[in-house]
N, C-alpha and C positions, 0 to 999 in steps of 0.2 A: 471446359465443357466439351465432351466428345463422345459420339456413339457410332458404333459399326465400324467397317472397314477392317475388321481384324484379320481377315484372310489376306488382304493386300499387304498389310503390315508385316505379317509372318513371312510372306513371299519375299519382300524387299530385304528383310534381315537375312534371310537364307541366301540370297544371291550376293549380297554384300559380304558375308562372312565366308562364303564358299569360294570366292574369288577374290583377286587382288583389288579390284575396283569394279564399279557398276554405275550405270546411268539409268535413271527412272524418268520417263517422259510422262508426265500426268496431264491427260486431257480432259476436258469437261467444259460444259457451259458456265458462264459467269455465275458466281453465287453457289456453286455446287459443293464447295468445300475443299478446293485444292490447297490453298493456302493453310487452312486450319488443319488439314491433314498432315502437311509437312511439319508445322509447328508441334503437333502432337507427337509425331514420330520422333523428332529431335529431342522432345522432353522425355522420352522414354529410353533414350540412349544414355551411355556413360557420360557424366557431365564433364569429363576431361577432354572430349573430343573438340576439335576446332570447328567453328561454323562461319561462313561467309555468306553474305545475303546480297545478291545483286537483283535489282528491281527495275523493270521496264516501265516506261510511262508513254502514254499516248500523246506525245508532243510531236508536232509537225516536222520540227528539225532538232537533231540532237547531236551532241559531240561524240566522236568515235570513242568506243569503250567506256562511256560515262557510266552506266550502270555498274561495270566491273570495277572501275577506279573507285566509285563510291564505296563499294564493298571492301576493298583493300584498305582504304582510308579508315573505315570503322575498325577493321580487324587489327590494323596496326595500333590504333589508339588504345587497344585493350591488352595487346601482346607486350611481352618484356622486351625493352630496348635492345638487349643483347641478341635476343632471337631474331628481331628485325634486321639487326646488323648482319647476322650470319646468313640469313637468307638472301639479303640483298647486295652483298659486298662486292661481287664481281658482275652484277646485272647493270651494266653501264646504261643500257637502253631505258632503265627506269628514271633517270635523271630528270628529263623534262616533265615527268608526271609528279615526281616526289622530290623537289628541290632540298627539302629539309634533310634528306639523307646524305647530302654533300658528295654525291658520286661523280666520278669524272664524266664530262660530256662526250657521248660517242661521236665519231666521225660523221658528218651528214652525207646523205645519199640523194642524188637527184630523182630516183625512181620511186614514185609513191607506193607502187605494188610491192617493191623490195622493202621499203621502209615499214609498211603495215605487217609484212611477213616477219620481220625482225621483232617487231613489237609483239606480235602474237606468240612467237617462240619464247621470248622474254618472259612473258606473262605465264606461258605454259611451264617454263622452269621454275618460276616462282611458286606456283601451285604445287608442283611436284615436291619441291623442298619442304614446303609447309606440311604436306601430307605425309612425307617420309618421316616426320618427327612424331606425329600423332594421327589417329584416324581423323579425317576431315570430310565435312559435309559442305558442298558448294551448291547454292540454290540460285538458279535462274528464273526469277519470278516474272511471269508474263514475258516470255521470250519473244512472242510475236511482235511486242511493242518496241524491242530493243533495235539499236542501229545495226547496220549490216556488219560492221566490224565486231561487235559483240557476239552477233550469231556465228560469225566465222571463229571467233575464239571459242564458243561452245562447241562447235564441230571439231576443232583441233583437239581440245581437251578430252572429248569423249572418245576420239580415237586412239588415245595414248593411255587409256586407263589400265592397261593389262597389268603393269607392274607398280601400281601405287595402291595406297589405303583410301583412295578418295571415292566418295559417293556423290554423283552429281544429280541433282533434282532439277527438271525443267518443266515449268507449268505452262500450258497453252490453252487459250479458250477455242474450243472447237470451231465456233462460228467466225473466228478471225483468221484462220488458216485455210485458205481455199486454194484450189488447184493452180490459180493464176499467180501465186506468190512463190519466190525463190526458196522460202523457208520449207514449203511443201516438199519440194525435190530433195533438199538437204535431209529432212526427217526420213523420207523414204528410204534413202541410203543408209542412214544411221541405224534405223530399226531392223536391218538385216544383221548387224553386229551381235554376237552371242551375249555380250555384256550389257546390251542396251535392252530395257524392257519398257514397253509402251503400255500404260495403263489407262483406261478410261474410267473416270469416276462418274457414276450414275447418282441421280438424286436418291435421297433417303426414302425408304419405304414408310408406309404409314405408322408401323410399329416404332421404326427408328426415330422418325420425326417426333412422335409423342415423347420418346425417352428423352430426346434433346430438349424439348419445351419443358418437361418436368424437372430436368436438371436446372434449367436456368431459373425457373420459378420457385424451385425447392418445395414441390408438392404435387399431387395428382391433378389432372385436368378433368374438367366436366366434358361430357360428349359434345356439348354445344361448342365449347371453345376448341376442342380437338378437331371438330368438323370444320369450323371456320378457318382455322389455320392451315389445314390441309388444302381447303378450296383456294386459298390465297397463296400458299407457299409452294405447294406441290413438291415438297421434299427438298426444297433449297435451304441449307442450313443457314446462309446469310439472311434470307428472307425471314426465316423463323425468329431468329435473334432480333432483327430489326423491327418486326411487327410486335413481338412481345415488349420490346423496350418502349416502342410508341404507345402501346396500350397502357403500360405502367405509368409512363409520364402524363398521359392524359386522363389517369385515374379512372379507367375503363374495365379494370379487372377487379374482382372481389373474391374473398376466400371464404366460403360458406360450406358448412357441412363436410370440412376436411378436404375441400376441392376448390381448385381455381375455376372461376366462371367469368363470362364476359357480361358486362352490364349494358352493351349497345349492340345494335343490330348491324352497323356499319364499321368495317374494319379501317383503320387509318392507312395512309399511304406515306410511310416515313421518307423524310428528305434523303436518307442515305440510299434508299432503294430507288427513289425518284431519280436521283442523279445517276445511278447506275443504269436504270432503264433508258434515261435520256441518252446516256453515252452510247448504249447498244443501238438504239433507234438512229442516232446521228450518222452511224456508219453505213446505214442502208441506202441503196441507190434512191434518188429522189422520186423516181417513177413507181416505187413500191408503195408510197404513201397512199394513192387513191384506193388501192386494193385493201391496205390495212384499215383505211377509214371505213370502208364498207363493211368490213368483218367486225370492227369495233362497234359500229352503230347498230349492226343487225342483232347483236346480243344472242346469237346462236351460230352452230356450224353451218357453213355454206359449201356448196359444190363450186367446181372450177366455173362451169357454165354460168351459174348465177352471179358469182363475183365478176366475171367478165361483162355479163349484161348490165349489171348495176354501176360498173366503173367505165362503161363504154370502151372496152378493150377487146381486142381479138382473143379467142380462146387460147391460141398457140402462144401469143405473148403472155397472157394471164397464167398459163400453166408453167411457163419457164420462170416467171417472177415468183410464183407460189412455191416452186420447188427450191429456188434459192433461199426463200424465207423459212422453209422447213429445214433446209441443211444448216441455216444460221441459228436455229434454235428458237426462232421467234413464234413459229407456228407448229401445231401438230397435225398429223394427217391420218385419216382413218378410211380405209377401203370398204365401201358397202357393196351391195350386190349390182349396183348399176353405176356408180361413180365415186370419186374420191371426195371426202368432206374435209374441210380445214377448219381448225379452231385454234385457240390460244395456247401456246406452251404454258404461259403464266397469265393469271387475270390481270396482273399488274403491268403487263405489256399493253394489254388493251387500255387500261387507265392511262398509261403514257401517251398513247395515241389520241385518246379523248382530250387529253390536256393540250395537245397542239392544234385542235380544231376550233375555229371560231364558232360562235353561237349560230351564226347564219349558216355556215357550212353544215353543222349538225342538223339543223331544221330541214335543209334541203335534202340530206341523206335519209333522214327519217320519213319524210314524205315520199321520196322515191321508193324506198323499201316497202312502205305501208301500201303503196299503189301496186307494187309488184306482188306482195302477198294476197292482196285482194283479188288478184286474177285467178286464184285457185279457190274454187267454192269450198274446198275441204280445209281451208286453213282455219285453225282454231281461232275464235275471236280474241282471245287473250294476246295472241302474237300481234295482231293489227292494233289492238288496244295499247299495247306497249309503245308503239311508235306514235300513234295519235296523242298520247298523253304528253308527248314531248313537244308537240306543236302549239301554236296559238291560233286564234280564230282567223287570222288573215291567211293562214296557209291552206285553207279548205276550199274546194270547189263543190259543185252541187252533188256529184256522185259520191265524193268523200263524206259530205255533210249527211247524206242519207245512210251511209254505211255506219257513221258515227252514232246516229240515232239507234240503229238496230243493236249495235254493240252495248250501248248504254242501257238498252232494255234487257238484254241478256244478263248483264251484271246485276241489275236491279232485281230480276226474277230469281237469280241464283243467290239473293241476299249478300252480295259483295257491295255493301252500300257505300263505302268510303270511295271505292273506285267508280262506282255508278255516279255518285255526286260529282266527282271531278269531271267525268265524261259529259255529264248533262250541263254543268256549267260551260265546258267548252263547246258543247252543241248550241247553247244559247248565245254565246259570243260569235260563233261562226254563222249561225242563222241570221243574226242582226246585220252582219256584214254582207250576207247574201241577200237581204231584204225578203225573207220568207214571210208567208201569210201569217195573220194574226192567230188564226186557230192552232196552227202548228207551234207558234211561239207560247201560247197560253198552256198547250199540253206539255211542252218541255218544262215550264215553270212548275206545273202542277206535279210532275214527276220529281223535280228537284225538291219540292217542299216535302213530298212523301218520303224521300230519302233522308231528308233532315229530321223529319218527325220520328222515322224509325230508329235514327241514331240518337234521339234524345234532345236534339236541338228544336225543341217545340215552339219557343218564342219566335225564333226565326221563320220556321215554317208558317206560323199564324200570320206574321207580318207579310209574307209572301201571298197567302191566301186572301188577305184583306185588300192587298193591292189588286189581285186578280178580280175580285169581286166589283171593285169600282170600275175596271176596264170592261168587264161583261156587262154591267148595268149601262155604262155610257154607250156601248156598241149594240144593245139589245141582243145579247147572245145567250138566251135562256137555258140552253142545253149546258153550256160551259158554267153559266152561273149555278145551276142546280148541282153539278158535279163538284164545283168548288164549294158550295154550302155544305155538302156532305163531308167532304175532306176537312173543312173547317170545324164542323161539329165533332169529329173524331179527335181533332187537336184539343178543343175545348173540354171534351169529355176527359181526355187524360189529365186535365187540370181541375177536374171535379166540379166543372161548371155545367152540371146535368141540365137544369132548366133552360140555360142558354144554348146548349147544344140541341136540345129537343126542338127549340124555337127555329134553330137554322134548318133542321130537318123538315120541320112542318112547312116552311117557306119553300124549301126546295121541292117538296111533294106538291105544293100548290102551284109552282111554276110548271110542273109537267102534267098537270091534270087535262089539259086539252091538247096534249101532244101525243104522239105515238111511241114515245120512249118508255115503254112499260118495264123494261128491264132495269133501267136506272131507277124508276119510280119503285120498283119492288125492292131493290136494294136499300133505298132510302127508308122505306117502311120498316124493313128488317131491322136497320139501324136504330129506328125509334123504338122498336120492340125491346131491343137490347137495353136501351137507356131507360125505359120505363121499368124494365125488370131490375136493373142495377139500382135505381132510385127508389125502389119498392112502391111504385105506383101501379099496383096490380090490377086495380079496377079499369084504369085507362088502358092497361095493356090488353086485357081482355076484350075491351070495346074495340080497340084497334084491330085486333085479330079477327073479330067478326066482321068488321067493316070490309076488310080486304081479304077474306077468306078465299075468295075465287081466284084472285090474283096470285096468292100464295101457294095455290096447288100446283102451279107451273114451275116451281123452284127447282134450281139445280142442285147438285150435291152439296156445295158449300152453302147455298142459302137454306136448304132444308136442314142442314146442320145447326144453323142459327135458331131456327124454330124449335129443333129438338132440344138444344141447350136450354132454352127457356123452359121447355117442358120439364126437363130435368130439375129446374129450380122449383117448380111447383111440386114435384114429387117429393123432393127434399123437405120442403115447408110442411107438406101434409103428412110426412113420416113414412112414405113408401120407399124405404131406404133400399130394399133389394131390388125393386124395379128400376130405381134411379141408378144403382150400380150397373145393372144390366144394359141400360140405355147408354150410360157413359162408356162402357166397354165397346158397344156396337159402334158408337160415334168415333171412338179412337181408332177402331179398325177400318172404318170408311175414310178417314182423313189421313192422307199421305203425309209423312214428315218432310217430305221433299217438295211436294206440290202444294200442300196446305199447311205449312209449318205453324202458322199462327193458331188455326182451327185445332190442329193436332195437340199443340201445347195446352190449350184451353180444355180439350177433352181429357187430357192426361190428369190435369189439375183436378177436374171434377171427379175423375176415377179415385184420386187420392181422397177428396173430401168424402166421397161415399165410403170409402174404406175406414176412415176416421170414425164417421158416423155409426158404422157397424162394429167399432172396436178393433179392426184390423190395422192397427197402427204400424206394424211391421211392414205389411204389404203396401201401406201407403208410402213409407219411406222409401222402399225398393222402387216403387213406381215413379216417384218424384226424382229419385237419383238418376234414374235413366233419362228422365225428361230433361233434367239440368245438364247432364253429358251432351244431349243433342243440341240443346240452346246454345251452348258454349262452342261446339263444333260449327254450328251454322252461323254464329255471330249475331243472333237476334237477341241483343242483351236486354232490350226493353222488356222481353217476356220473363226474364229471369227472376225478378223480384217476386212475381205472383207465385212461382214454383217454389222459390225459397220459402214463401210465407206457408204454403201448404205443407211443406217439410218441417218447418219450425212448429206449426201447430200439431203435427203428428207426434213429433218428439215431446211436445209439451204434454199432450194428452197420454203419451206412452210413459211420462214420468222422467224422461231424460232431459233435465233443465239445462244442463251445460250445452248440449247440442241444440237445443231450442234457441238458446241465447246466441250461439254462433250463426244460426241461420238468420235470425233477426238482424244481427249487426251487419252481416254480408249484404242482406237486402237493403238495409238502410243506406250503406255505402253506395250501392248500385243506383238506388233511387235518387240520391244527391247528385250523382254524376250524370244521370239521364233526364232528370227533371220530372220524374214520374210521381207526381205529388198524391195520386190516388193510392198507391201502394206504400208510399212513404208514412203516411198517416196511420195505415193499418199495421205497418211494421213497427212503428213507434209504439202502438198500443200493445202489440204482441210483446215487444221488449219490456214494457212497463209492468206487464202481468207475470213475465217470467222473473223479473227482478223482485216483485212482491213476493212470489212464491219462494225465492231464495232468501227472503228476509232483508233484501237490499232496499230499505224504505226511502232512503234519501235519494238513491239512484233512480228509483221509480218515480219519485216526485219530480226530479229533474227532466226525465225523459217526458213525462206528461206535459210539463211546461213547454218543452221543446216542440211537441205536437201541436200544442194551442197556438204557439207563436208562428208556426208555419202554415196554419189554416188560411186558405184564400178568403179574402173578405166577403166573397159572394158564393161561397161553398153551399152546395145544395144537398149535401149528404147529411140528412138529419140524423140518421143512426150513427154516423161517426161523431157528431157534435154531442149527442146524448152519451155515447160511450166514454168521449174524453171528460165530459163533466162528471160522469159517474166515477170514473178511475180517479179523478182528483179529489172526489169526496173523501177518500181514505186518508188524505194527507193535509187537508185545509179546513175550512169551515164547513162541516158536514151538512148543516142545515141549508147553507147557502147553495152548495154544489148540487145537493139532492133536489132542490127546488129548480135549478137550472136543468138538470137531467129530466125530470118530470115535465118541465115546460117544452123541451125539445120533443119528448115522446107525445105530448098532447097534440102536437101538429101532425101526428100521423094518424091514418085510419086505425080502428081498433084491432083489426086483424094483422097488422103489421108489427105490434109490439113485441111479440114473442117470435116472430119469423126467424127462421134460420137464415143467417146471413150467408152469402154465397161464398165468402172467403174464409171467415173465422167463426163457424157455427159454435163451437164449444165455448169460445171466449165470450161472445155476446150472451149466451145462455147464463154463464156465470156472473157476468155484469148485471144482467137483468135481475137475476135471483138475489144477488146482493142488494140492489136498489129496493126491491119490493120487500125484502125481509127488514130492511133498516127503516122503511117508510110505513110498515105494518099495513100491507096490502095482501091478506091471506089468499084471496081467490087467484090473483096473478101469480103469486108464489107457487100455488098449487099447480098451475099451468107449467111453470118452469120445472117443478119437481118431476111432473109427468114426462116432460121432454128429456130431462137430465138422466132418466132411467137408461135411455139409449146409450149413454156414455159411461155409465156407472161402472162397467166391468172392464173399460178400456185400459186403466191403469190404477194404481193407487192413488194418484193425484185427483182424477176424476172421480173416483170412489169417495174420496174424503169430501170432495164438494157436495156431491149428492147426499151423503150423511149429514153434512152441515146444514143443507136446505131442509132436510127432513127434521132436523132438530129444531129449526125455526118454526116449521109448520106446526109440530107437536107444541111448542111454546105458545104459539097463537091460539091453538085450540085449548090451552090451559092444562095439557098433560105434561107436567114438569118432569115426571119420571121418565117417560119415553124421549123427551127432549134431551135430558141429561145423557141417557144412553147413546142417543144418536151423536151427540156432540163428542162423547168420550170415544166413540168409534172413529169419529172424524180425526180426533187427536192421535189416536194410535196409528 
């Protein structure tokens, strides 16, 4: 597998063919592909050429000429014995090195310098004889790691290339050949010779790296995998191959839709690369480690002054060390308008430094960098939070604790709930170690419970609220108690415990009656109004509104929106559909998707319901699709089932049953993940009706049974109970199920029986109509028939239901001819 480097290959072939011999010095950082290039070049040449491979190793002590002698040994083992004899027959100086040749022993010399010169001359003659027989390629791999004698041999051979068929390759790691090494001076002089060509291999560009990865995997890459590989490898062929091999070994790659994709967010650190990185880092001066440690922990480019300050070094010394690290290929440098910024040449070098740091050292550096960042008021909170998240509670002092609280609030307001949860838990731990006051600790716990609630961890949130209530009662903290009761009511509400939620709110309101906390009291009253509306207790709702009318007049935008949404419900129930749609549009415009995300989602859902009620199902789908896109971008997943429900109802009324089923199943999956039992039961009801409409009777019966099994024991939603009993009547003992449904309805005030439900208006009308038709209640069926006119023209599906109810009504009136006509219309 090889990509790129075509121009370099052509240039080398031209120089070697146009002259009697040539030397190519390949320079580049480790892993850039020097060895792979030479292997590829040799593979493209005539297979009859000779190839000798001498490889240097980073050993502290080495025998003279060891790499070269190993290369000769390997070459002789493959050559014909007669050829070896002809090459070596009068080279007596080879006798100590190759006793198997049985050559005469040369006379000894007392001068070591003269002895080495004789040996070098002998090795040179041997190579010249080999190359005179066939074109020969001699490779000095990692010349910088070879002993002095081998480097001198390389110099000798390079200077005598003029009348040979020899091509010499020498590879060098740029970072290993510094101005202080003898090899540096040797190379400078050799590069002046006309037959010596110095070539620097640069990393592959993005296109070439992608081609290499696709060659190795045997298929196209996804954009995500390509981006991740580029971030980690930065064009290093060795890194690309090693990373892909590690991903394959750990089964973190998948082949879908004719492309390779990654199944994890974290790229592995293969042992081969880890060893290479450790080797590189081990050659660096020890006093470079503090600078690299600061840069590794900071997770962002830093200027010379900043690195000097954080590592407690002088700027002059820091600049010198950073320049050395830049020349060594460890760091990259970028010149800005005011200063130079340093970053990592490869992300894996950063990981190599992190691996060398102890946990305690990491925490100290995170703390220092966080404090330094906090000195600048314009520092983004996310940068400080990154370092705070790496600490534990014992690392914080009072100023850091206060800053941590503020950052957690920012994350919570921006709906980054997972990060906010982590920061709040850290705040609680730090606050307890700092012995903060009880009010602050209660506030942190409430904020943590809110984050958990919004992420769907409702039981854990309720557990925290109940512990807080005990603390508030024990310490006579009425304000905190009222706030906690409100939050607990919201959590219970999500579990369909309406009456219990209302009781919590009533107690909270009572605690505030003789206080001056009118704003909190007003919010609690508004919550009560919403709960009464959702539980269809409209008389109590009107009474509560009239009791607190004066207080509600001073509401904020968000609070007025709650009252308006309740009014929207009344308009829908009374059939004032156009006014309801206009109100929902006004409210959606008023609510910002960024500052009032929950209210905005609710108003968008209501707009969809109003569209469905008026037969504009396509507009409802477009509206809710936009809402869902926003929900997913903001990460407020607990709002998604409600929007999916409205979308599903729109598709159902539109007659697109397959899409309605998709919405219902997606919503059910989300509800199970987040614990949203309110929407779960409604979505199961939606799914059962779609299944019935598709003729999937067994599936519908199974769905209804699942819904009834999931009902909380103390559920207060009588409408839901009646709906499930009614739906089950189609599959089991009709008489028994009808009795249960009628019993559930009998517990509701008369005006609620045919009230349009706030989430699934069409479905409940169909269910009630079916119930009244089967139990022979013509007056109530007439009300359903009157209401179903609104939906009759929405789709063939709703038109069929309306005709079906009309047929039942005619049958109850004794007009069988009209009844038959209506039923035939429904069937068609």
